[in-house]
N, C-alpha and C positions, 0 to 999 in steps of 0.2 A: 297726703299723697294725691287727693282728688284733683287739686289745681294742676299738679305736674302731669297727671294723666290726661287731663283736658287739654293742656298745652301740647302734649305729645300727639294726641288724637288730631288736633287741628293741624299740627305740623305735617303729619302724614297725609291728611286729607288734602292740604294745599299742594303737597308734592304730587299726588295723583292728578289733581286738577290741572296743575301747570304742566305736568308731563303730557296730559291729553292735548293741551294747547301746543306743546312742543312737537308732538306727533303730527298734528295738523300742519304746523309750519314746515316740518320735515317733508311731508308729502307735497307741499307747495313748492319746496325747493327742487323737487324731482321733476316738476312739469317741464317738458322739453321745449316749450315755445314761450316767447315773450307775451305779455298782455297785448291785446290788439292796439291799444293806444300808444304803446312803446315800439311797435314794429316800424322800422325805418328811422326811429329816433335813437335807439340804442343798437349798436352794431352786434351782429350775431357772435363775433369773437369775444366781445366784452361780456355778453350774456352767458356764454359758456364758461368763461373764467369766473364770473360772479356766482354762477350756479355751483361750480366745483368748490369754491371758497365757502359758500354758505353750507354746503353739505358737510364739508370737513369740520366746520365750527359746530354744526348741529350734532354730529356724532360725538365730538368731544364734550359738548354740553350735557348730553345724556349721561355719560360716564361721570362727569364732575358732579352733577346734581345728585346722582345716586349715592356716590361716596359721601357727599356732604350730608344728606339726610340720614344716612347710616351713622355717621360720626355724631351728628347732633342728637340723634335718638339715643345713642349709647351714652353720651355725656349726661343726658337727662335721666335715663333709666338707672344708670349705675352711679348717679350722684357724683360725677367727677368734679364738678365745681366746688362742692363742700370739701371734698378731699384735697383739692388744690389750695383752698383757703387754710385748711389745717396744716398742710405741709409748708405753706409759705410762712405761717407763724413759727413752726419749728425751725425753719431756715433762719429766721431772724434771731431766735435764741442761740442757734449754733454760731452765728457770726457776732454774738455779743450785743445785739440790739433788743429793744423792748417790744415784745410781741403784743403787749397791751396797748401800744400806741396805734390807734386806728389808721392814721395816715401812713405810717411806715408799713403796717400790715397790708394795707390796700395797695400800696406801690409794689410790694413784693408779690402780691397776688396778681396784679396786672402785668408785671414783668413775666411771670410764669405763663399767663394766658397769651401774651404777645409772642413769646418764644414758641409756644405750641402752635399758634396760628401761622407763624412764619414757616415752621418746619413742615406742617401738613399742607400748606398751600404752595410751597416752593415747587414740587414736581409738576403740578398743574400749570403754574405760571411759566415755568421753563418750557414745558411742552407747547403751550399756546404760543409763546414768543418765538422760540427757536426751531419749532417744527412747523406749526400751521402758518404763522405769519411769514416765516422764511420761505416756506414752500410756495406761497402765493405772492412773493415779491415785496412784502410790506416791511418786514423787519430789517432795520439797518444798523442796529446796535450790536456791539461785540459783547461777549460774555463778561468781560471786564467792566464795561460800562453798565451792564445790567446789575451786577453785584455792587458796583460803586453807588448806583442810585438807591439800591436797597439799603445799603449801610447808611447813606445820608438820611434816608427816611427814618431809620431806627434811631439815629443820633438826634434828629429833630424831635422824635417822640420822647426820647429820654430828657431832652432839654425843656420841651413845652409841657409834657404830660404832668410831671410832679406838681408844679405850681397850680395848674388848673384843677387837678384832682384834689389837692389840699384845700383849695378855696371852696370847692363844692362840699367837701366834708364839713368844713367849719361852718358854712352857711346853713347846712341841714341841722347841725348840732345846735346852732344858736339862733336859728331863724324864727322859732316860735310860731305864732298864728299867721305871720306874714311870710312864711317860708316860700310859698309859691311865687310871690312878688319878688322876693330877693333872688331866688334862683333864676327867674325869667330875666330880671334886670342884669344879672351877672352874665348870662348867656348872650343877651343882646349886646352888651359892651364887648364881650369876647368876640362875637361874630363880626362886629364893626372893626375891631382892632385887627382881626385876622384878614378881613377883606382889604384892609389898608396895607398890611405888611406883606401879605402873601405875594402879590405881584412885584413888589419892590425888593423884598429880602429873600423870600423862600424860592419863588419860581426861578430866579437867576442862578440858584445853586444847581439847577438841573439843566437849564437851557440858556443859550446866549440870546440876548435881546439887543438887536442893533437898529438904529434909526433907518427908516426906509430911505433909500438913496434918492437924490434929487432926480426928477424926471417927470414924464407926462402922467404916470400913475399917481404919484404923490400929489401933483397939482389937481388932478381930477377928484381924488378923495378929499382933499382940503376944501375944494370948491363945493363939493356935495355937503360936507359938514357945515361949512359957512352958510350955505343956502337954507339949512334947517336949524341954524343957530345952535348947533351942537358944539359945546366948548372943548374942542379938540386941542390938547396940549402936546401930546406926543403920538407919533405914528411909528410903530415898531414892526420888525420882521423877526420871528423866532425860528431858530434852527431845528424845527421839528424833524427834518430829514435825517438828523443824526440818530434818531431812534426808529422812526417809522415813515413810510411814504403816505400815510393817511393825512388828509388835509383839513384845515379848520381856520376860523377867524373868530375873534371875540373882542369885546370892549369892556373896560372897567374904569373905576374911579368915582369919586363923589363930587357933587356940585359942579364947580367950574374947572375941575381938574380931571378931564376925561382922557383916556388913552385907547387907541385901537391897535390890536395886534394881529398881524397876518402871518400865517404859517408859510415858510418858504415853499413848501410843497404846493400850497394853493396857487402861489404865483407861477410856479413851474407848470402846473397842470392846466390852468385856464388858458384858453386860446388867445385872448386879448384882454386889454385893460378894462374894457367895458364889462366883461363878465365879473371881474373882481370887484369893480365899483358897484355893480348890481347886488352882489353878495353883501357889501358894506351897507348899501341902501336898505336891504332887508334887516340888518342888525340895527341900523338907525331907527327903523320902524318900531322895534321893541322898545327903544329908548323914548321915542316920540309918543308912543301910545302907553307909556308908563307900565309896561308889562313887568319889568324887573321890580318896580316898587310894589305893584299889586302882589306879586309872588312873595316878596320879602315881608310885607305886612301880614299876609295870610299865614306865612310860616311862623311869625311871631305870635299870632293869636293861637295857633295850634300848639306851639311850645308852651305858652302860658297854661292852656287847658290841660296839657300833659302833666305839667308840674302840679297843677291843682288836683288832678287825679292821683298823683303820687302821694300827696299829703294824706289822702284817705287810707292808704294801705301801708305806709312806711312803718307803722307800729304794730302791724298785724303779725303776731307771733305764729298763728296758724298758717299763714301764707309762707313765711320763712321755713317753718318746719315741713310744709308740704314739698318744698324743694330740697330738703335735707339739711338745712342750716339750723343749728341750735343757738346761734347768736344772730344779731340783727345789724350788720355793718351797713353803712350808708350806700356804698357802691353796689353791694349785693341787692339791696332794696331797689335801687334804680334798675339793675339788670332784670330782676324778677318782674318789676312793673312793666318794663319794655316787653317782656315775654307775654305778659297777660293781655296787653293791648295790641298784640300783633294782628288779630282779626280786624280791628279798627284801622290799623296802619295800612293794611292791604286795600281797604276801601278808600282811604285818603289818597294813597298813591294812584289808584285808578282815577280818582277825581282830578288829581293834579295832571295826569296824562291827558285827560279830556280837555282841561283848560289850556294846557301847553299846546296841544294841537290846534286849538282855536286861535291862540296867540300867533302860531306860525302862519296860519292862513291870513291873519290880519297884517302881519309884517310883510308877507308876500304882496298883499293888496296895496300896502303903503309904497313899496318899491315900484309896483305897477303904476300907481298914480303919478309917480315922479318920472315915468316914461322909460322904465327899465324892463318892460315886459319881455322883449325878445332876449335881452342880455341875461336877465335872471333865469329865464327858461333854459337858455344855453348853459348857463353856469350850474344850474341844478342838475342838468343831464350830465355835464362834465364831471361834477363831484360824485354823482351816482356811479358813473362808469369807472372813474379812477379809483374809488374806494371799494369797488366791487360789491356795492350794497345789494341787498335782496331785491330782486326784480319782481318776484311773484309772492308778496306777503299774504299769508292767510288772514282773512278779515277778522276772525275772532282773536287770533294771536296779536295782530297789530292793534286792535281795539284795547286789548288788555295791557300790552307791554309798551307800545310805541309812544314816545313823547313828541315825535314829529310825524306828520302825515306821510303816508307812502308817496313816492314820486308821482305815481299815476294821478292821485287826488290833487296834488299841488299843481301839476300841469293843467289838469282840467279846470281848476279854479282860476288859473292865469288866463286860460282861453275864454273864460266867460266874459260877457259884456261888462264894461266898467260899472262898478258900484261905488257908492259913497263910503269912504272910510270914516268910521266914527272917531 
């Protein structure tokens, strides 16, 4: 029981710590004035709308987090997961299947967990989408589209989940002394495959991707890509407006087969083509400075270390019993291990956010070096306004949570004298 109590204690401690940060952020949301550096840059009307939106989300967040920690603590204290494991075995027997088959037992267990997760999260998701997002003008999807997306996601999980879970169980059962290497290699291949098929096969199930129409914007983006030797093969516009008026842009693809995707909302919101091209210049900065590659390699190293740590505890009978299990299934071992390393994961996530913010400054500086200072500045302000993003972030909260620097800091960096980009 000691390990489970330690996990519970850490969970509750982190809840109080993060709630303290949330309270600081909530107080910042209530500030009636813009930061001085944004006065005259952000309109008062947009500030008031952003403030109301942030406060609504903050109130909702407090309730959601409280319910979540209560449910998680209940699951841990009353050993709900061991109960679900046993019930899933009985269900297999009831339908005439072999409960001793670990793969079948695991799939039945995960189906029960997924169903529970969908049911408990549904009210919060519906309220967030159809009350908060609708109230502030962001939600554009119908209830039918919402549930259609949810069903599609569940079907994908049913199609992709079983072969992946089965492979992991077989690897652990037969991995021997090289288990960590085999698991890491499998996850590496899986991540590369998913990165390849997601934008081509999965994403189009949810959104329409159309080639950017001929015109000045397309020419400017293609010229920018060509000037940086970016191997642009396709330039798409995605119909993000069918679900939300939030805007974005991203790129994907391996080697010489790169694609850029613009949200139609970004095109609608930006005042001119230069602002859009400046945002693309920022994204190209991430590619040119190898940020994606650095992040990917770091993630692979951490994944390997995690699997290495898992090999030390996967046969620990005491650890399984501490969480209420009298057997040692592979998937349960992985879940328990993830729970035991949560403190380390919090530190790693904090480190990733620090690095990510540094990368964002570097990408901004890259776009600035290309001569897009004014356009990027205007584009960042436009995106901040249209997305009603937080105008007065608490410094402690943003340092802990934000993967992107606050607008005030990004504008200040753009206004600094030119510096050499490494």
